[in-house]
C-alpha positions in Angstrom: -3.0 -2.5 1.0 -6.1 -0.7 -0.2 -6.3 1.7 -3.2 -8.4 4.6 -2.2 -8.2 6.4 -5.5 -6.8 5.4 -8.9 -5.9 8.3 -11.3 -4.1 7.9 -14.6 -1.1 9.8 -13.0 -1.2 8.6 -9.4 -2.6 6.3 -6.7 -3.8 7.3 -3.3 -3.5 4.4 -0.9 -4.3 3.5 2.7 -0.9 3.1 4.2 -0.8 0.7 7.2 1.0 1.5 10.3 4.4 -0.2 10.8 5.4 0.4 7.2 8.4 2.6 6.3 8.9 4.8 3.3 12.2 3.4 2.3 14.2 0.2 2.7 15.7 0.4 6.2 17.6 -1.6 8.7 14.8 -1.4 11.3 13.1 -4.5 10.0 10.0 -2.7 8.9 8.6 -3.5 5.4 8.9 -0.7 2.8 5.8 0.8 1.2 6.6 0.5 -2.5 7.6 -3.2 -2.6 4.5 -4.0 -0.5 2.2 -1.9 -2.8 3.7 -3.4 -6.0 3.1 -6.9 -4.6 -0.5 -6.0 -3.7 -1.2 -4.6 -7.2 0.3 -7.7 -8.8 -2.1 -9.8 -6.6 -5.0 -7.6 -7.8 -4.0 -8.3 -11.4 -3.2 -4.7 -12.2 -1.3 -4.3 -15.5 2.4 -4.1 -14.7 2.7 -0.8 -16.7 0.5 0.8 -14.0 3.1 0.3 -11.3 6.5 -0.2 -13.0 7.8 3.3 -12.2 6.2 4.4 -8.9 7.5 7.5 -7.1 6.9 8.6 -3.5 6.0 12.3 -3.4 5.5 12.8 0.3 6.0 10.8 3.5 4.2 9.5 6.5 6.1 8.4 9.7 6.6 4.6 10.0 3.9 4.2 12.5 1.4 6.7 11.0 -1.4 5.2 8.9 -3.6 6.7 6.3 -3.7 8.6 3.0 -0.5 8.4 0.9 0.0 9.7 -2.6 2.1 7.6 -5.0 2.9 9.0 -8.5 2.9 6.6 -11.4 5.7 8.3 -13.3 8.3 11.0 -13.0 6.3 13.8 -14.6 3.5 13.3 -12.1 6.0 13.1 -9.2 7.4 16.5 -10.2 3.9 18.0 -10.4 3.2 16.8 -6.9 6.4 18.2 -5.5 5.3 21.6 -6.9 1.9 21.3 -5.4 3.3 20.4 -2.0 5.9 23.2 -2.2 3.2 25.7 -3.0 1.0 24.3 -0.1 -1.8 23.5 -2.5 -2.5 20.1 -0.9 -4.5 20.2 2.2 -3.9 17.4 4.7 -6.0 16.4 7.7 -4.9 14.1 10.5 -6.6 12.5 13.5 -4.9 11.5 16.7 -6.0 10.0 20.0 -4.7 11.1 23.4 -5.5 10.4 27.0 -4.6 14.0 27.8 -7.1 16.8 27.4 -4.2 19.3 26.8 -4.0 23.0 27.5 -6.2 24.2 24.7 -9.3 23.0 22.9 -8.3 24.5 19.6 -5.8 26.9 18.0 -2.6 27.5 16.2 0.7 25.8 17.0 3.6 27.7 15.5 7.4 27.6 16.1 10.7 26.4 14.7 11.6 22.8 15.4 15.0 21.6 16.4 16.4 18.1 16.7 17.1 17.6 20.4 18.4 14.1 20.6 18.0 10.6 19.0 15.6 11.9 16.3 13.3 13.7 18.9 12.2 17.2 17.8 11.1 20.0 20.0 9.2 23.2 19.3 10.9 26.5 20.0 9.5 30.0 20.5 11.4 31.3 17.4 9.5 31.5 14.1 12.2 31.9 11.4 11.1 28.8 9.5 8.2 27.6 11.6 6.2 24.4 11.7 2.6 25.6 11.5 -0.5 23.6 12.5 -4.1 24.2 13.5 -6.0 21.7 15.7 -9.4 21.0 17.2 -10.1 18.8 20.2 -13.2 16.5 20.3 -14.1 14.7 23.5 -15.1 11.1 23.2 -16.6 10.6 26.6 -14.5 7.5 27.4 -11.4 9.0 28.8 -10.0 9.6 25.4 -9.7 12.8 23.3 -9.7 13.0 19.5 -7.6 15.7 18.0 -8.1 16.9 14.4 -4.9 18.5 13.0 -4.3 20.4 9.8 -0.6 21.1 9.1 0.3 24.1 7.0 3.9 23.0 6.6 5.7 19.7 6.2 8.2 19.3 9.0 9.4 16.0 10.4 7.2 14.8 13.3 5.2 18.0 13.0 1.8 16.8 14.2 3.4 14.7 17.0 5.4 17.6 18.3 2.4 20.1 18.0 0.2 17.9 20.2 3.0 17.2 22.6 3.5 21.0 23.0 -0.2 21.3 23.9 0.2 18.7 26.6 -1.8 16.1 24.7 0.8 13.7 23.4 -0.4 11.0 21.0 -1.4 7.7 22.6 1.3 5.0 21.7 4.0 7.5 20.8 6.8 6.6 23.3 9.3 8.8 21.4 7.4 11.8 22.9 6.8 10.3 26.3 3.2 9.3 25.7 1.3 6.4 27.2 2.2 3.1 25.5 -0.4 1.4 23.3 -0.7 -1.3 20.6 0.2 1.4 18.0 0.8 5.1 17.6 -2.7 6.5 17.2 -2.0 9.0 14.4 -3.8 8.7 11.1 -3.7 10.7 7.9 -7.5 10.9 7.4 -8.0 13.2 4.4 -6.4 14.9 1.4 -8.0 17.8 -0.5 -6.4 19.3 -3.7 -7.0 20.2 -7.3 -5.2 18.2 -10.1 -5.8 19.1 -13.8 -8.7 21.3 -12.7 -10.3 18.3 -11.0 -11.1 18.6 -7.3 -9.8 15.6 -5.4 -11.2 14.9 -2.0 -10.2 11.6 -0.5 -10.6 10.3 3.0 -9.4 7.1 4.6 -11.7 5.7 7.4 -9.6 4.4 10.3 -11.1 0.9 10.0 -10.0 0.6 6.4 -6.4 0.1 7.5 -5.1 -3.5 7.5 -4.6 -4.5 11.1 -1.0 -4.9 12.3 -0.2 -8.1 14.2 -0.4 -6.1 17.4 -3.7 -4.4 16.6 -6.1 -7.0 17.9 -7.6 -4.5 20.3 -7.1 -1.3 18.4 -9.1 1.8 19.4 -9.4 2.5 15.7 -11.7 -0.6 15.4 -14.0 0.6 18.2 -17.4 1.6 16.6 -17.7 4.6 18.9 -14.4 6.0 17.6 -15.0 5.0 14.0 -18.3 7.0 14.1 -16.5 10.0 15.5 -14.1 10.2 12.6 -16.1 11.1 9.5 -15.8 13.6 6.7 -18.9 15.4 7.9 -17.4 16.0 11.4 -14.1 17.1 9.8 -15.9 19.7 7.7 -18.0 20.9 10.6 -14.9 22.6 12.1 -14.1 26.2 11.1 -10.7 25.5 9.5 -8.6 28.5 8.7 -7.5 28.8 5.1 -4.2 30.5 5.8 -1.8 30.7 8.8 
């Protein structure tokens, strides 16, 4: 499990897909025990990882940038940063479907329909808010760049589903099956103690899952299409 950034107060790691946030009965490994074992193997001092805290979450089958606080004070600071929407997150996803729009806002309340599946509604009382851009890859696949402005469960997955461009390998939202769910937390951008932090996680930096032998995220054409320069070339809105 790769360390992308090591700060005195926190780590940013490359979370693999197929890893859950908490111990669960679904048979998936949990991120903190895995990460602590990895740090021990890398000969990190135990004091660096004795009291780790999760400060946000990624879905079990989403890979990419994950912040882990090293102590309770840092964890509380991150909760404040997230609640104030001062941490910018950028995701990439693959789809076989072009979808209804090339770019734009997705806004609406989300309700739990059945068996953990969420749907977007037309009401906007406490809406999930995202902005996306579509990038054609020329091989029958489309790459979607998504910036969420809120932190709802399955937000990016539901936003793309509502556009008619469900994420490849996301059967919960009736998408085409694949080796994995092709959703990846590519970048984080925030200020911590007056220091700008800009971290990205290349899709090929993720440790392959046992079913990932033919992953699209290891295809050179797709790897070269997912870069910080391309991400910053889009005209991202600052506010919803």
